[in-house]
Structure formats: structure tokens, C-alpha cells
N, C-alpha and C positions, 0 to 999 in steps of 0.2 A: 589454492582455494577451490579450483574447479573440481578437485577430487572429493570434496567434502559432501556433496549432495548426490543422492541417488536420483537419477532423472526419471521422470514419469513415463509410463507407457501411454500411448495414445488412448488406451481404453479408460484411463482415469479422467479424461476430458469428456464432459457431458456434451451431448448435442444441444444446440440452441445457443441462446445468448442471455445477456442480463435482462431480467424481467422489467416490465414497465414500472411495477411497484418499487423494485429495488432502485431503478433509475431515479424515480421521484425522491426517494429517501436520500440518495447520494447527492442529488442536486441541491437539496436543502442543506445537507452537511457542507457542501462546497460553498454555498452562500455564507454559512457561518465561518468557514475557514477564511474566506475573503475578508470578513469583518475582523477576525482575529489578526490576520496579517497586517491590516492597517494600523493596529495598535502597536505592534512591534515590541511589546514588552517580552522579556524572557518567558514568562508564564503563558502569555498568549501564543507565542511561537511554539512552545512545547505542546499546548493544547491543539494547535492547528496541525502539527505533525501527527499527533495521536488520532485526531478525527479523520485525517486523510488516509492514514493506515487502515482505520476501521472501515472507511468507505470502500477502499480497494478490497479488503477482506470480504465485505458484503457482496461486492460484484463477483468475486471469485467463487463464492458459495453457489452462485447460479451457474457457473461455467465448469468448475472442476470439483472432484471429490476431495474430502478431507475434513477432519473434525476441527483442526486448529488452523490458524493463518499460516503457520509454518508448513503444515501438510499441504494446504491448498497451494502455497507458493511452489513447493516441490513438484506438485502435479501440474502446475501451470507453465513449466519451463518451456514447453513447445509453443506457447502462445506469444512469447516475447523474444526479441533478438537477444543474444547472449549478453551484450553490453547493458541493455536496459534491465534485463533480468537480474544481473549482478547489482546494479544500482538500486533496484527495488529491494533486494535482499538487504543491502546496506542500510537503507532507510528503515526497513522493518526492524533490523537489529538495533538501530539508534532508538527507535520507539521503545523497544523492550528495555534498553538500558535506562531510558528516561523514567520508565514506569517502575523498574525493579531495582535500580541501583541508586542508593542515596548519594547525593552530592555530584551526580553525573550532570555536567553542564557543557554540552558541545557548543562550539562557536555559532553565532547567528547564521553565518553563511552556510554551515553544514546543515542546519535545520531547514533553512529555506531551500537548499538544493535537494534535500530529502523529500520535501513536500512536492517540489517540481517533478522529481522522479516518480513518485507515487501517482501524481496527476497524469503523467505520461502513460503509466500503466493503465489507468482508467480510460484514457483516450484510445489505447490499443484495443481495449475491450468494448469500445463503441460508446462509452459514457462520456459525454461532453459537459 
């Protein structure tokens, strides 16, 4: 698995951090995620994962180069420890499967763990 990704050069990481505007948007998204998680229905859990993935993607836009979330994640590899980086990738792939593969229904615990992993990524980027 480790050989699948081309790792980013430090030049792909922008100087600076997540902007105040982006932080505000992400905080609103995370409040919505908390409401969705309280509902615990499969559709609410799926939406919570999708929203959290989007929030991390928005934070990464401010920090690294890349047109897509996948490109930004590849360029962000030096920002996260290897274990968290791999867990973030897994959560993003789960999000993609939810959106693009009909009938894909991961277990509840996998979705909630994916959300936790994406939130940890946000925390590393300084977004609480």
C-alpha cells in the first residue's frame, strides 16, 4: 500500500495555515456533523462522513497545492504522521465509494471511525 502514492515535495506545501474564513466554514460544517451523528441513521452517518471529508478538503486547499482532494492529500503527506495519513486516505476512499458506488454500505463503526480520522486531520491542521 505504501508504494501506491507519490509523496509530495515540500514545495507543494504552501506557507501559512488555514484561513479564518475557512475555519469559520469548517466549524459550521462540524456543528452540522455533530447533529447528524446524534441521529445515527445510515443516511445521516453517510452525510456526516461526506461533510467531514469536504471540510478537510477545504482546509487542505489553504495549506497545500492540488486541484482535487486526492491531489491535496498526496501533497499533504508530510503534514501528518504516516498512520494518520493512511487512516485519512482510507476515510476519503470510503467517502468516494459512498458517493460513486451504488449499494456500498460500510458498517456503522467504519463510518464513525472514518469521521474521527478526518477530524484528527483537521486538528493537526489547527482546526478545532
